[in-house]
C-alpha positions as CSV (number, residue, x, y, z in Angstrom):
1,M,104.2,118.9,110.4
2,A,104.7,119.0,106.7
3,S,102.9,116.5,104.2
4,R,103.9,113.0,104.4
5,E,105.1,113.2,100.7
6,K,107.1,116.0,101.3
7,A,108.6,115.4,104.7
8,C,112.2,114.4,105.3
9,L,112.3,110.6,106.1
10,A,114.9,110.5,108.3
11,C,113.8,113.6,111.1
12,D,110.0,113.0,109.9
13,G,109.6,116.8,109.1
14,R,111.1,118.4,112.1
15,G,114.8,119.5,111.0
16,L,116.3,118.2,113.9
17,L,117.3,114.4,115.1
18,M,118.0,113.6,118.6
19,D,120.4,111.0,119.8
20,D,120.3,108.4,122.8
21,E,121.0,111.1,125.4
22,E,118.7,113.6,124.1
23,W,121.3,115.9,122.4
24,Q,119.3,117.5,119.4
25,Y,121.0,118.5,116.1
26,T,120.4,119.5,112.5
27,C,119.2,116.6,110.4
28,K,122.3,116.3,107.8
29,I,120.0,114.8,105.2
30,C,117.5,117.8,104.7
31,N,119.7,120.5,106.2
32,G,117.3,121.4,109.1
33,D,114.6,122.3,106.3
34,G,112.4,119.2,107.4
35,F,111.3,118.9,103.6
36,M,112.6,116.5,100.8
37,P,110.5,114.8,98.2
38,Q,110.6,111.0,98.6
39,H,112.0,110.7,95.2
40,A,115.1,112.5,95.9
41,S,118.7,111.2,96.2
42,V,120.7,112.3,99.1
43,A,122.9,114.8,97.8
44,N,125.3,115.0,100.8
45,R,126.8,111.6,101.4
46,Q,130.1,112.4,103.0
47,L,131.0,111.1,106.6
48,A,130.0,113.5,109.6
49,N,132.7,114.8,111.6
50,M,132.5,113.0,115.1
51,D,133.9,113.1,118.6
52,E,134.8,109.7,120.5
53,T,131.1,109.6,121.9
54,N,129.7,109.6,118.3
55,R,128.2,113.1,118.7
56,I,128.2,115.2,115.2
57,L,130.5,118.2,115.3
58,D,130.2,120.8,112.9
């Protein structure tokens, strides 16, 4: 895993997020890289396209 100061806080440096049904999807904060400086602002603040069960659609 990446160092804590450069790891994405949302996905903890893994690049993937998991919902409550264990579906994995790419982290929208770091775009799957797993790295984001803690002081950086989030560039993508648009709403995600989701289905009726709140799964992110790409």
